[in-house]
N, CA and C of each residue as an Amber inpcrd file, in Angstrom:
protein
   774
 129.6740000  73.4140000 113.6270000 127.7170000  73.0560000 113.8130000
 127.3420000  74.4650000 112.7190000 126.3190000  74.2130000 111.8650000
 125.8320000  75.0410000 111.1080000 124.1210000  75.0400000 111.3820000
 123.9330000  76.3350000 111.0020000 122.5940000  76.6250000 111.1440000
 122.5160000  78.3230000 111.6790000 121.4880000  79.1510000 111.1880000
 121.5310000  80.5950000 111.3150000 120.9950000  80.7990000 112.8290000
 119.9390000  79.9690000 113.4850000 119.9890000  79.9290000 114.5250000
 119.4380000  78.6660000 115.3030000 119.4070000  78.2500000 116.5210000
 119.0960000  77.2200000 117.0840000 117.8680000  75.9300000 116.2890000
 117.9830000  75.1250000 116.2670000 118.9950000  74.2600000 116.9960000
 120.1550000  73.6480000 115.9250000 121.7540000  74.5670000 116.1490000
 122.4240000  74.0610000 115.0870000 123.0340000  72.7720000 115.2300000
 123.4030000  72.2650000 113.8980000 123.6150000  70.8150000 113.7570000
 124.7460000  70.5500000 112.8900000 125.0020000  69.6060000 112.8550000
 126.0060000  69.0390000 111.2210000 125.8940000  69.3720000 110.0280000
 124.5800000  69.5800000 109.9940000 123.7310000  69.6470000 108.4240000
 123.2660000  71.0450000 108.5680000 122.6580000  71.5180000 109.4100000
 121.9160000  73.2220000 109.8700000 120.4310000  73.0510000 109.1760000
 119.8360000  71.6010000 108.7480000 118.8490000  71.6880000 107.9890000
 117.5870000  71.8980000 109.6460000 117.8940000  71.5460000 110.6760000
 116.8860000  71.6320000 111.3180000 116.9880000  73.1670000 112.1990000
 117.5150000  74.2200000 111.7080000 117.5090000  75.4680000 112.4360000
 115.8780000  76.1730000 112.1950000 115.8140000  76.4950000 112.7850000
 114.2170000  77.4850000 112.9210000 114.2200000  78.2710000 111.1390000
 115.3320000  78.8050000 110.9800000 115.2170000  79.8190000 109.8520000
 116.4030000  79.5860000 109.1550000 116.5070000  79.8290000 107.9060000
 117.5650000  80.3020000 107.1300000 118.3830000  81.4180000 107.7440000
 119.4570000  81.5290000 106.9480000 120.0950000  82.9970000 107.3020000
 119.3450000  84.4000000 106.1820000 119.4590000  85.6260000 106.8080000
 118.6300000  86.1940000 105.8270000 119.6710000  86.4010000 104.4630000
 118.7880000  87.2380000 102.9490000 117.8240000  87.7430000 103.6050000
 116.4850000  87.5620000 103.3730000 115.4610000  87.9860000 104.4150000
 114.1650000  87.0750000 104.3910000 113.3510000  88.2210000 103.7690000
 112.2210000  87.1640000 102.8440000 111.1870000  88.0340000 102.0970000
 110.2610000  87.7080000 102.1760000 109.2370000  88.7880000 102.1670000
 107.6860000  88.3810000 103.0930000 106.6600000  89.4120000 101.5870000
 105.7050000  88.7360000 101.6680000 104.5330000  88.7910000 100.9320000
 103.0210000  88.9750000 101.9240000 102.4570000  89.7500000 101.7150000
 101.5870000  90.5970000 103.1660000 100.7590000  91.0820000 102.8850000
  99.3500000  90.9930000 103.4140000  98.2640000  91.7520000 103.4810000
  97.9730000  92.3800000 104.8860000  98.0840000  93.7850000 104.9220000
  98.2550000  94.1410000 106.2420000  96.7560000  95.3840000 106.6230000
  96.2060000  95.3200000 107.5670000  95.3550000  96.1700000 108.0360000
  95.9280000  96.9850000 109.4040000  95.8040000  98.4600000 108.8610000
  96.5510000  99.4120000 110.2020000  95.4610000 100.2010000 110.7060000
  95.5800000 100.1630000 111.9650000  94.3520000 101.5000000 113.0840000
  95.2920000 102.2660000 113.6310000  95.6970000 103.1960000 113.0490000
  96.7260000 104.4240000 113.7890000  95.3230000 105.3580000 114.6540000
  96.0180000 105.2260000 116.2260000  95.0510000 106.3730000 116.9430000
  95.9360000 106.6770000 118.1110000  95.7160000 107.6440000 119.0170000
  96.2630000 108.4910000 119.8410000  95.9070000 107.7970000 121.4540000
  97.1560000 107.7960000 121.9020000  96.5370000 107.9080000 123.2530000
  97.2080000 108.6630000 124.3150000  97.5500000 108.4520000 125.2170000
  98.3450000 109.2120000 126.1960000  99.8660000 109.1710000 126.3470000
 100.4370000 110.2400000 125.9280000 101.7110000 110.1160000 125.5400000
 102.7510000 109.6100000 126.7100000 102.4170000 109.9050000 127.9150000
 103.0170000 109.1840000 129.2910000 103.1470000 107.6910000 128.7770000
 101.6320000 107.1440000 128.4000000 102.2390000 105.9850000 128.0170000
 103.0610000 105.0900000 126.9700000 103.1130000 106.0420000 126.0930000
 103.9370000 105.6600000 124.9020000 105.6420000 106.3730000 125.5650000
 105.9360000 107.1550000 126.3220000 107.1530000 107.0160000 127.0620000
 107.4170000 106.4630000 127.6720000 106.3160000 105.5650000 128.4690000
 107.2200000 104.7090000 129.3540000 107.4420000 103.3690000 128.9970000
 107.2960000 103.0470000 127.5270000 108.0490000 101.9870000 126.8750000
 109.3100000 102.5330000 125.5720000 109.9620000 103.4190000 126.2050000
 110.5270000 103.9170000 125.4490000 112.1540000 104.0670000 126.0000000
 112.9870000 103.1350000 126.8970000 114.2910000 103.1210000 127.5230000
 115.3520000 104.2440000 126.8910000 115.7490000 104.3660000 127.7100000
 117.0540000 105.5480000 127.5070000 118.3650000 104.6380000 126.3280000
 118.8160000 105.4380000 125.7130000 118.8010000 106.8570000 125.2210000
 117.6760000 107.0870000 124.1580000 116.5020000 106.8010000 124.3700000
 115.0340000 106.7840000 123.4220000 114.6510000 108.3180000 123.8010000
 113.9900000 108.8190000 123.3730000 112.7020000 110.0250000 123.6050000
 111.9590000 109.6430000 123.2990000 111.1100000 110.3680000 123.2940000
 109.4170000 110.4760000 122.4870000 109.5350000 111.3150000 121.1530000
 108.5110000 111.3560000 120.1550000 108.4900000 111.9890000 118.9550000
 108.6720000 113.0000000 119.3310000 109.4190000 114.0970000 118.5090000
 109.1410000 115.5920000 118.9110000 107.1800000 116.2540000 118.7420000
 106.5990000 115.4180000 117.7280000 105.2150000 115.3390000 117.3550000
 104.4780000 114.8260000 117.1610000 103.1440000 114.7770000 117.8320000
 102.3180000 113.8710000 117.9000000 102.5430000 112.5940000 118.5930000
 103.6850000 112.6210000 120.2510000 104.2870000 111.8720000 120.5540000
 103.1580000 110.4800000 120.9240000 101.9980000 110.5870000 121.1380000
 101.0820000 109.5620000 121.6930000 100.6030000 108.9980000 120.2640000
 100.8140000 109.0190000 119.2670000 100.4750000 108.1160000 118.2710000
 100.8860000 106.5140000 118.3110000 100.0700000 105.9460000 118.0340000
 100.0890000 104.5600000 118.1980000  99.2210000 103.9890000 116.7250000
 100.4620000 103.3150000 116.1220000  99.6010000 102.2040000 115.1850000
  99.1520000 100.3410000 115.3860000  98.3150000 100.2740000 115.5390000
  98.1270000  98.5480000 115.7400000  97.8970000  98.1550000 114.2480000
  99.1310000  97.4110000 113.8800000  98.9870000  96.8420000 112.6850000
  99.0120000  95.4350000 112.6280000  97.8370000  94.5030000 111.8110000
  97.5700000  93.4170000 111.6330000  98.3650000  92.9840000 110.0620000
  98.8470000  91.4840000 109.9590000  99.5120000  90.9760000 108.8570000
  99.7080000  89.2740000 108.6110000  99.1240000  89.1540000 107.5320000
  98.5650000  88.1310000 107.0220000  99.9950000  87.6560000 106.0090000
 100.8240000  87.3840000 106.3450000 102.0730000  87.1880000 105.7200000
 102.4040000  85.5930000 105.0790000 103.4550000  86.0860000 104.0050000
 103.6200000  84.4240000 103.4350000 105.7340000  84.9300000 103.3980000
 106.4790000  84.1880000 104.1390000 107.8030000  84.3490000 104.1110000
 108.6100000  83.2760000 103.4410000 109.7880000  83.2830000 103.2340000
 110.8310000  82.4970000 102.6310000 112.2860000  83.2420000 102.6370000
 113.1130000  82.5970000 102.7040000 114.4470000  82.9460000 102.5000000
 114.9120000  82.6090000 101.0650000 116.0620000  82.6040000 100.8290000
 116.3780000  83.1880000  99.1260000 115.9480000  81.8450000  98.3430000
 115.6930000  80.5190000  98.6750000 115.7260000  80.0120000  97.8380000
 114.3320000  79.8060000  97.4430000 113.4940000  80.1310000  98.2170000
 112.0990000  80.3510000  97.9840000 111.3080000  79.0600000  98.3880000
 111.9880000  77.9640000  98.7700000 111.5200000  76.6560000  99.0890000
 110.2130000  76.9780000 100.0790000 109.9530000  77.5710000 101.0700000
 109.3790000  77.5560000 101.8840000 107.4820000  77.8860000 101.4360000
 107.5940000  78.2750000 100.2950000 106.3290000  78.7990000  99.4010000
 105.7910000  77.3300000  99.1840000 106.2560000  76.1490000  98.8710000
 105.9640000  75.3650000  97.9470000 105.8080000  74.4020000  99.3400000
 106.1300000  74.5560000 100.9350000 105.9700000  73.7950000 101.8510000
 104.8310000  74.6030000 102.7120000 103.9640000  75.2690000 102.8190000
 103.2860000  76.6390000 103.0430000 103.2940000  76.7820000 104.5120000
 103.1090000  75.2370000 105.4620000 103.2750000  75.5440000 106.5380000
 104.6520000  75.8570000 107.4430000 105.7760000  76.3090000 106.5030000
 106.9970000  77.1670000 106.9430000 106.9840000  78.4540000 106.4090000
 105.5710000  78.4230000 105.6360000 105.9190000  80.6250000 104.9010000
 105.0640000  80.9560000 105.5620000 103.7990000  80.5780000 105.8690000
 102.3730000  80.9070000 106.2100000 102.4060000  81.4450000 107.9160000
 101.9760000  82.7890000 108.0460000 101.5290000  83.1030000 109.6720000
 101.0110000  84.4280000 109.7040000 100.5760000  84.5490000 110.8620000
 100.1370000  85.9490000 111.0400000 100.0260000  86.8380000 112.2940000
 100.7740000  87.9690000 112.0850000 101.2360000  88.6600000 113.2470000
 100.3680000  90.0290000 113.6340000 100.1490000  90.4660000 114.8720000
  99.3510000  91.5780000 115.0290000 100.2530000  92.2330000 116.1000000
 100.6180000  93.6740000 115.6490000 101.6300000  94.1140000 116.1640000
 101.5420000  96.0840000 116.7950000 102.0570000  96.3470000 117.6160000
 101.8070000  97.6860000 118.2220000 103.2690000  98.6840000 118.0810000
 103.0860000  99.6050000 117.3900000 104.1550000 100.4680000 116.8660000
 103.7040000 102.0870000 117.7000000 104.6020000 102.6780000 117.6880000
 104.7230000 104.0270000 118.4820000 106.1150000 104.6280000 117.6720000
 106.6550000 106.0520000 117.8570000 107.4180000 106.6960000 117.1430000
 108.5340000 107.4980000 118.4780000 109.8230000 107.3640000 117.8740000
 110.4430000 107.6530000 119.1770000 111.6320000 108.8460000 118.7550000
 112.6480000 109.0150000 119.1660000 113.6030000 109.8150000 118.4290000
 114.7300000 109.6080000 119.3300000 115.7950000 109.5810000 118.3220000
 117.2580000 109.2260000 119.0510000 118.8470000 110.2850000 118.1790000
 119.1490000 111.2030000 118.9490000 119.9860000 112.2770000 117.9500000
 119.6400000 112.6150000 117.1850000 118.2850000 113.3190000 117.6140000
 117.6780000 114.4360000 116.4260000 116.8500000 113.3010000 115.5010000
 116.5150000 112.2110000 114.9630000 115.8430000 111.6090000 113.9070000
 115.0710000 110.4400000 114.5560000 113.8940000 110.7100000 113.7600000
 112.9330000 110.1450000 114.1560000 112.1900000 108.7710000 113.5770000
 112.3790000 107.5810000 114.5520000 112.1440000 106.1410000 114.4450000
 110.6440000 105.7220000 114.8000000 110.6100000 104.7040000 114.3180000
 109.5040000 103.8550000 114.4030000 110.1400000 103.3040000 115.3400000
 108.8100000 102.3630000 116.5890000 109.3790000 100.8870000 117.6060000
 108.4050000 100.2050000 117.5780000 108.0510000  98.7710000 117.5680000
 107.6590000  98.3750000 117.7010000 107.7210000  97.6340000 119.3370000
 106.4870000  97.9790000 119.7020000 106.6440000  97.5230000 121.1680000
 105.7100000  96.5570000 121.7810000 105.2590000  96.1200000 120.7790000
 103.9130000  94.8830000 121.1960000 103.9300000  94.2010000 119.9230000
 104.1790000  93.0970000 120.0280000 104.0170000  91.9000000 119.1170000
 103.8190000  90.5280000 119.3120000 102.5960000  90.2860000 118.5390000
 102.1000000  88.7160000 118.4840000 102.3310000  88.0720000 117.5220000
 102.5830000  86.8160000 117.7700000 103.0430000  85.6660000 115.9860000
 102.4590000  84.4120000 116.2720000 101.8360000  83.6080000 115.4380000
 101.4410000  82.4780000 115.4770000 102.4700000  81.4290000 115.1590000
 103.4840000  81.7420000 114.9530000 104.0490000  80.3070000 114.5740000
 105.7600000  80.3620000 115.0210000 106.4640000  79.0690000 115.7990000
 107.3750000  79.4970000 115.9340000 108.6410000  79.7710000 115.3360000
 108.9430000  80.0340000 113.7100000 110.2270000  80.4170000 113.1710000
 109.9420000  82.2060000 112.8680000 108.5470000  82.4750000 113.0460000
 108.0810000  84.1730000 113.1990000 108.8590000  84.9320000 114.2350000
 108.7350000  83.7930000 115.3600000 109.0710000  84.4370000 116.6900000
 110.5340000  84.3590000 116.6000000 110.9830000  83.4920000 116.7590000
 112.9340000  83.2740000 116.5710000 113.0800000  84.3010000 115.6260000
 112.2470000  84.5310000 114.2700000 113.0720000  85.4030000 113.2280000
 112.9720000  86.9140000 114.0610000 111.9320000  87.3970000 114.6360000
 111.8760000  88.2260000 115.3980000 112.7890000  88.9010000 116.1150000
 112.7640000  87.7410000 117.3910000 113.7230000  88.0460000 118.4450000
 115.2460000  88.5240000 117.7150000 115.6310000  88.0320000 116.8450000
 116.7540000  88.1280000 116.5380000 116.6310000  89.9790000 115.8100000
 115.4950000  90.1170000 115.4860000 115.3950000  91.4870000 114.9370000
 114.9270000  92.4900000 115.8550000 115.1320000  92.2370000 117.0810000
 114.5770000  93.3720000 118.0010000 113.3060000  93.3370000 118.5210000
 112.5520000  92.6220000 117.4870000 111.3600000  92.6710000 118.0860000
 110.7550000  91.6180000 119.4480000 110.0020000  92.2600000 120.1720000
 109.8750000  91.2110000 121.2710000 108.2380000  90.3610000 121.3660000
 108.4230000  89.2610000 119.8000000 107.6840000  88.5680000 119.9470000
 106.9250000  87.6540000 120.9680000 105.8180000  87.7010000 120.8760000
 104.8550000  86.4990000 121.7280000 104.2040000  85.8260000 121.2300000
 103.6870000  84.2470000 121.5770000 103.0230000  83.4860000 120.8350000
 101.4320000  84.3780000 120.9430000 100.8590000  84.3780000 119.6320000
  99.0440000  84.4480000 120.1080000  98.1260000  84.2590000 118.7560000
  97.2050000  84.3600000 119.3500000  96.2910000  83.2240000 117.8680000
  95.4410000  85.1350000 117.3870000  95.9580000  85.6870000 115.8750000
  95.6870000  86.4000000 115.3220000  94.8750000  86.1630000 114.0630000
  93.6740000  86.8590000 113.4300000  92.7050000  86.6630000 112.4500000
  92.5430000  88.0670000 111.8570000  92.0560000  87.8980000 110.1280000
  92.2920000  89.4040000 109.9420000  91.2730000  88.2230000 108.4420000
  90.4270000  89.4210000 107.7480000  89.2520000  89.1170000 106.7740000
  90.3070000  89.2790000 105.7610000  89.9290000  87.8260000 104.9520000
  91.1640000  88.2260000 103.7510000  90.4650000  88.4760000 102.2430000
  90.7710000  89.5210000 102.0790000  90.1230000  90.1780000 100.3260000
  90.1690000  89.1870000  99.1840000  88.8970000  89.0290000  98.2690000
  89.0350000  88.0920000  97.4610000  88.0570000  88.2480000  96.2450000
  88.4550000  88.2200000  95.5100000  87.5280000  88.3000000  93.9370000
  85.9910000  87.9880000  93.7690000  86.0270000  87.1210000  94.4540000
  84.6420000  86.1460000  94.2830000  84.0010000  85.5460000  95.2150000
  82.8250000  85.5930000  95.7110000  81.9450000  85.1330000  96.5100000
  82.0400000  86.1080000  97.5270000  81.4970000  85.7690000  98.9500000
  81.2190000  86.6860000  99.9980000  82.1700000  87.4860000 100.3250000
  83.3630000  87.5590000 100.5560000  84.8290000  87.8210000 100.8110000
  84.6590000  89.1900000  99.9390000  85.1700000  90.1900000 101.0600000
  85.4800000  91.7750000 100.3610000  86.1510000  91.8560000  99.1160000
  85.7200000  92.7900000  98.0840000  86.8480000  93.1740000  97.3560000
  87.5650000  93.8920000  98.5290000  88.9360000  94.8400000  97.3150000
  89.5990000  95.7400000  97.6290000  88.8010000  96.9430000  96.5760000
  87.9330000  97.4760000  97.2770000  87.4850000  98.2750000  96.8460000
  86.7670000  99.3140000  97.7580000  86.0230000 100.5890000  97.8180000
  85.5070000 101.4010000  98.4260000  84.2310000 100.8240000  99.0810000
  83.9050000 100.6290000 100.3870000  82.6310000 100.1350000 100.8650000
  82.7920000  98.5830000 101.5220000  84.0640000  98.0980000 101.4920000
  84.6320000  96.7890000 101.6800000  85.2640000  96.8660000 103.2560000
  84.4440000  96.0810000 104.0290000  84.5960000  95.7270000 105.5000000
  85.6390000  94.9070000 105.9640000  86.7830000  95.1450000 106.6000000
  87.2550000  94.0670000 107.1260000  87.6430000  94.1620000 108.7470000
  87.8330000  92.4600000 109.2330000  88.0990000  92.5980000 110.7240000
  88.9240000  92.0720000 111.1200000  89.6080000  92.5170000 112.3580000
  90.9110000  91.7950000 112.7690000  90.8190000  91.2650000 114.1350000
  91.2590000  90.6970000 115.0360000  91.1550000  90.5110000 115.5270000
  92.4120000  89.9090000 116.8450000  93.0090000  89.6930000 118.2180000
  94.1690000  89.6800000 118.2280000  93.5750000  88.7920000 119.5840000
  94.5660000  87.8930000 120.2770000  94.4270000  86.9550000 121.4700000
  95.7620000  86.0210000 121.6630000  95.6700000  86.1430000 123.0020000
  96.8890000  85.6150000 123.4330000  96.5420000  84.9680000 125.0140000
  97.0140000  84.0740000 125.4930000  96.7300000  82.7320000 126.6940000
  95.2430000  83.2530000 126.9450000  94.7380000  82.7640000 126.1360000
  92.8390000  82.4580000 126.2300000  92.4430000  83.6690000 126.1960000
  92.8220000  84.8970000 126.1030000  92.3150000  86.2330000 126.1060000
  92.0550000  86.9350000 125.3080000  91.1730000  87.3880000 124.4980000
  91.0750000  88.1820000 123.4360000  92.1430000  90.4780000 124.1950000
  92.6130000  90.1560000 123.1810000  93.3090000  91.6600000 123.5890000
  93.0070000  92.7440000 122.8220000  92.4050000  92.5950000 121.3660000
  92.2150000  93.8650000 120.5600000  91.3210000  93.1780000 119.3870000
  90.3540000  94.0950000 118.5030000  89.7780000  93.7480000 118.1820000
  89.2260000  94.9740000 116.9600000  88.7850000  94.9100000 115.7020000
  88.9940000  95.8510000 114.7550000  87.7220000  95.6640000 113.7170000
  87.2840000  96.8020000 113.2560000  86.6880000  96.7390000 111.9080000
  87.0150000  97.9140000 111.1870000  87.8480000  97.2540000 109.8100000
  87.6740000  99.2140000 108.9090000  86.8240000  98.6140000 107.8310000
  86.0800000  99.9180000 107.2480000  85.6170000 100.0260000 106.0670000
  86.3230000 100.8460000 105.4910000  86.6580000 100.5070000 103.8880000
  87.7450000 101.1700000 102.9570000  86.8530000 102.1240000 102.4910000
  87.3930000 103.3720000 102.0450000  86.5930000 104.5100000 101.3930000
  87.3640000 104.9230000 100.6440000  88.8130000 105.0260000  99.8590000
  88.8210000 104.9500000  98.9210000  90.6630000 105.1160000  98.7870000
  91.3840000 105.2920000  97.8540000  92.7060000 105.1370000  97.6050000
  93.2920000 106.0960000  98.6500000  94.4710000 105.8410000  99.0410000
  95.2210000 106.4680000  99.5780000  96.6420000 106.6730000  99.4130000
  96.9620000 108.0770000  99.5200000  98.5530000 108.2290000  99.1890000
  99.7590000 107.7200000  99.9840000  99.3840000 107.9030000 101.2270000
 100.1020000 106.6660000 102.2850000  99.4590000 105.4240000 102.9020000
 100.4860000 104.5680000 103.6580000  99.6790000 103.5040000 104.6020000
  99.7060000 104.2300000 106.1440000  99.6720000 105.6960000 106.1180000
 100.2770000 105.8280000 107.8180000 101.2260000 106.5610000 107.9840000
 101.6100000 106.8810000 109.2900000 102.9660000 108.0550000 109.6400000
 103.5690000 107.1010000 110.5030000 103.0590000 106.3930000 111.0920000
 103.5630000 106.0470000 112.9060000 104.4860000 104.7140000 112.3130000
 104.3000000 103.8150000 111.4240000 105.0770000 103.0530000 111.3500000
 105.8310000 103.7250000 109.4000000 106.2070000 104.6400000 109.7630000
 106.5590000 105.0580000 108.0260000 108.5160000 105.3120000 108.3600000
 109.0640000 105.1840000 109.2040000 110.4820000 104.9120000 109.4140000
 111.1540000 103.7810000 109.7720000 112.4220000 104.2650000 109.4640000
 113.2180000 102.8400000 110.0570000 112.8260000 102.5130000 111.8280000
 113.1100000 101.4450000 111.9750000 112.9540000 100.9820000 113.5030000
 114.2960000 101.0230000 114.1850000 114.3770000 101.3340000 115.5990000
 114.6890000 101.8390000 116.4000000 114.3480000 100.3000000 117.6310000
 115.1320000  99.1920000 117.3360000 114.6670000  97.9970000 118.4540000
 116.2960000  97.8530000 119.2910000 115.9000000  97.4190000 120.4160000
 116.5370000  97.1420000 121.4500000 116.8200000  95.0250000 121.0510000
 118.6220000  94.9270000 121.5320000 118.4460000  93.5360000 120.7780000
 118.9720000  93.2090000 122.4920000 118.9050000  92.4170000 123.1560000
 118.8730000  91.9360000 124.8390000 118.9630000  90.9630000 125.3600000
 119.3970000  90.7750000 126.1740000 119.5890000  88.6660000 126.5800000
 120.4820000  88.6160000 127.9800000 119.4470000  88.1610000 128.8460000
 119.8890000  88.3120000 130.2220000 121.4050000  87.5620000 130.7520000
 121.8560000  87.9420000 131.5350000 123.1850000  86.9530000 131.7910000
 122.7680000  85.6380000 132.1900000 123.5060000  84.6290000 131.9690000
 123.0710000  83.1920000 132.6310000 123.3620000  83.0100000 134.3340000
 124.2600000  84.1650000 134.5610000 124.7450000  84.3390000 135.8190000
 123.8680000  85.1120000 136.4250000 122.9880000  84.9860000 137.6560000
 121.9540000  85.9390000 138.4840000 122.5540000  87.2690000 138.9090000
 122.2260000  88.0850000 138.4950000 122.9040000  89.6370000 138.4320000
 123.8940000  89.9120000 137.4570000 124.1670000  89.2770000 136.3270000
 125.1530000  89.5140000 136.0880000 125.0750000  90.3350000 134.6790000
 126.1100000  90.8420000 133.9580000 126.0440000  91.7700000 133.2270000
 125.3540000  91.2960000 131.7420000 124.3840000  91.9200000 130.9930000
 123.6360000  91.4970000 129.6710000 124.7840000  91.2470000 128.8550000
 124.9950000  89.9830000 128.4520000 125.9580000  89.7570000 127.4340000
 125.3840000  90.4030000 126.0280000 124.3160000  90.3840000 125.9940000
 123.6960000  91.2340000 124.7580000 122.8520000  92.6380000 124.9100000
 123.5470000  93.9290000 124.5070000 122.3560000  94.9500000 125.1500000
 122.7820000  95.9410000 124.1870000 122.1490000  96.0110000 123.2900000
 122.4080000  96.7030000 121.9440000 121.2300000  97.6280000 121.5430000
 121.2200000  98.9940000 121.2100000 120.2460000  99.6410000 120.2940000
 120.5820000  99.8250000 118.8610000 119.3140000  99.2860000 117.7580000
 120.2470000  98.8490000 116.4110000 118.8390000  99.7700000 115.7680000
 119.1450000 100.0540000 114.5830000 118.2250000 100.2130000 113.3480000
 118.4710000  99.5000000 112.5070000 117.0990000  98.9910000 112.1820000
 116.9870000  98.2600000 110.8850000 115.8050000  98.8220000 109.6230000
 115.0910000  98.3380000 109.0990000 114.3410000  98.2600000 107.9680000
 114.4300000  97.8870000 106.7530000 113.4190000  98.2370000 105.8270000
 113.6200000  97.2760000 104.3760000 114.5730000  97.3490000 103.9250000
 115.4260000  96.1900000 102.7970000 116.1920000  96.3770000 102.3290000
 115.9000000  96.2450000 100.6700000 114.2510000  95.9660000 100.7570000
 113.7550000  96.1770000  99.3230000 112.1200000  96.3740000 100.1090000
 111.2610000  97.0610000  98.8600000 110.1040000  97.1230000  99.6550000
 109.0670000  97.1170000  97.8070000 108.4950000  96.7960000  97.6250000
 107.0000000  97.1590000  96.6810000 105.4180000  97.1590000  97.4640000
 104.3530000  97.5780000  96.5120000 103.2560000  97.6470000  97.1220000
 102.2710000  98.1960000  96.2250000 101.1690000  97.6680000  96.3390000
  99.7250000  98.0230000  95.1500000  99.8030000  99.3760000  96.1580000
  98.6650000  99.9140000  96.2200000  97.8890000 101.0470000  96.4160000
  97.3550000 101.2080000  97.6040000  97.0130000 101.9320000  98.5610000
  96.9040000 102.0170000 100.0030000  95.6920000 102.3270000 100.2690000
  94.5720000 101.6730000 101.0030000  93.4650000 102.5490000 100.8520000
  93.2200000 103.1350000 102.0270000  92.2420000 103.9500000 102.4420000
  92.2260000 104.0750000 103.5520000  90.9210000 103.4490000 104.2720000
  90.3320000 103.8260000 105.2910000  89.5980000 103.6060000 105.8200000
  88.9580000 103.9310000 106.9200000  87.9660000 103.6150000 107.2490000
  87.0840000 103.9880000 108.7280000  87.2550000 103.2840000 109.6600000
  87.5090000 103.3950000 110.8840000  87.4680000 102.3230000 111.6890000
  87.1560000 102.1840000 113.2490000  86.9060000 101.1560000 113.9040000
  86.6110000 100.9640000 115.1320000  87.6890000 100.3710000 115.3810000
  88.1240000 100.7790000 116.7370000  88.9340000  99.6020000 117.6350000
  88.7930000  99.2900000 119.2990000  88.9100000  98.4970000 119.5910000
  88.8160000  98.0280000 121.2100000  89.7020000  97.3670000 121.1840000
  90.3800000  97.5580000 122.9300000  91.3670000  97.1930000 123.3620000
  90.6420000  96.3780000 125.1260000  91.3720000  95.1370000 125.1520000
  91.1130000  94.6760000 126.2330000  91.5720000  94.3430000 127.2920000
  92.0890000  94.4190000 128.3170000  92.3040000  93.8750000 129.7550000
  92.6270000  92.4750000 129.7410000  93.7650000  91.8610000 130.2810000
  94.1490000  90.8390000 130.1290000  95.4230000  90.8470000 131.3020000
  95.7450000  89.6280000 132.1500000  96.2270000  89.4740000 133.1090000
  97.7190000  89.0230000 132.9740000  98.1570000  88.9910000 131.7210000
  99.8460000  89.0560000 131.2370000  99.9420000  89.5500000 130.0860000
  99.2660000  90.5420000 129.9420000  99.5700000  91.2150000 128.7280000
  99.1630000  93.2460000 129.1770000  99.9580000  94.1450000 128.5830000
  99.6830000  95.1070000 128.9730000  99.2630000  96.4140000 127.6400000
  99.1180000  95.7170000 126.4790000  98.5290000  96.6780000 125.5030000
  97.4910000  97.5790000 125.8150000  96.3280000  97.4220000 126.9120000
  95.5190000  98.1130000 127.1370000  95.4940000  99.4300000 127.4860000
  97.0300000  99.3680000 128.4230000  97.6600000 100.9080000 128.7040000
  97.7490000 101.4440000 127.5650000  98.2840000 101.3660000 126.2630000
  97.7300000 101.7460000 125.3790000  96.4980000 102.5830000 124.8360000
  95.4020000 103.0450000 125.4180000  93.9060000 103.0890000 125.7280000
  93.8160000 103.5210000 124.5970000  92.7590000 103.6700000 124.0690000
  92.5630000 104.4350000 122.3920000  91.5170000 105.6520000 123.0970000
  92.3390000 106.8690000 122.5970000  91.4220000 108.1860000 122.8520000
  90.6460000 108.7540000 122.0800000  91.5480000 108.4780000 120.5530000
  91.1970000 109.0450000 119.0310000  91.5080000 108.2090000 118.0570000
  90.5350000 107.9950000 117.1010000  91.2880000 107.2590000 115.8120000
  91.5670000 108.2160000 115.2120000  92.9010000 108.0980000 114.5930000
  93.6050000 108.5450000 113.2020000  93.4720000 108.3750000 111.9950000
  93.5180000 107.2730000 111.5450000  93.3010000 106.7630000 110.1900000
  93.2280000 105.3940000 110.5840000  93.0180000 104.6470000 109.4560000
  93.0630000 103.2210000 108.9750000  93.4690000 103.0660000 107.3700000
  94.0110000 101.8340000 107.2580000  94.5930000 101.6720000 105.8170000
  94.5060000 100.1210000 105.4900000  94.3370000  99.5170000 104.2080000
  94.6220000  98.3540000 103.9740000  95.7480000  98.2540000 102.7170000
  96.7410000  97.6090000 102.7490000  97.4320000  97.5010000 102.0430000
  98.3640000  96.2990000 101.5940000  98.5680000  95.6660000 100.4510000
  99.0350000  94.5140000 100.1370000 100.6420000  95.3350000  99.7490000
 101.8610000  94.5000000 100.5320000 102.5270000  94.9920000 100.1160000
 103.6400000  93.6760000  99.9100000 105.0220000  93.9010000  99.5270000
 106.0640000  92.6600000  99.8670000 107.4540000  93.3600000  99.7640000
 107.8380000  92.9560000 101.0490000 109.3050000  93.5420000 101.7640000
 110.5270000  92.6620000 101.9580000 111.5050000  93.0120000 102.1400000
 112.8240000  92.2500000 102.0380000 113.8520000  92.6700000 103.2480000
 114.0350000  91.8850000 104.2000000 114.9420000  92.5960000 105.4720000
 116.0980000  91.6890000 105.1280000 117.1470000  92.4260000 105.5620000
 118.9400000  91.7720000 105.5730000 119.5730000  92.5060000 105.9500000
 119.3600000  92.5590000 107.6200000 119.7750000  92.9880000 108.9510000
 120.1580000  94.4560000 108.7930000 120.7280000  95.0830000 110.0480000
 120.4350000  96.2940000 110.3860000 121.8390000  97.0100000 110.8500000
 121.7510000  98.0640000 111.4510000 123.0200000  98.3370000 111.8420000
 122.8230000  98.6700000 114.0720000 124.1540000  98.8840000 114.3440000
 124.5260000  98.8650000 115.7040000 124.3370000 100.3010000 115.9440000
 123.3880000 101.2900000 116.4480000 123.3100000 102.5870000 116.7680000
 124.2200000 103.0320000 117.9640000 124.0560000 102.0480000 119.1960000
 125.0690000 102.3760000 120.1890000 124.4580000 100.6310000 121.2580000
């Protein structure tokens, strides 16, 4: 049987995604803010600890992606390449090193969801939209004063909305999502009460990265309650900063930490 992920078949053609490396091109909108550090800590299972500095910092990131495998064939069949996501990132500490960690994430395509579960991202399906830059017409250019909106919904409920206004070039795209990721890959036992056959803490990051100029921005951000989501528990106490950036990333595996 062939195929990197299900369904595995005699040819492997039906597999949701090809084997890594996976390549991404995207437009990112990032809003960083502070919340109650205790709300971050409750999302850090042992052996992870809160980051030693600014432990309540959160980044909520919208991304409009095009992605592909080694052949790039998905780019010419755009339904297989294009997707959007929104994810919440915090920071944590493991054996004296600071990591980023995605605690919530929503995507709008099945291949992106399956790919993320392999990487340890807790992906769910959602509805994600963000303003796209364009050099002509009414769409915003990437320049000072340009305004971009972004929304997130899941299970028919809006969970988050943001508006950013670009102020000027920035040396960075923020600090919360600037470290290798520390994720858990976990699968429950098929036997009730049985030991999980997959339970590992892993580290992963970009195998290659390139990016355009990061733009700093002013931002407003609102989170909303939902009966099936907990993003609003990371309530917004103070906006730290916001950014817009176009990036290219390659992912090609990680390593087990414990």
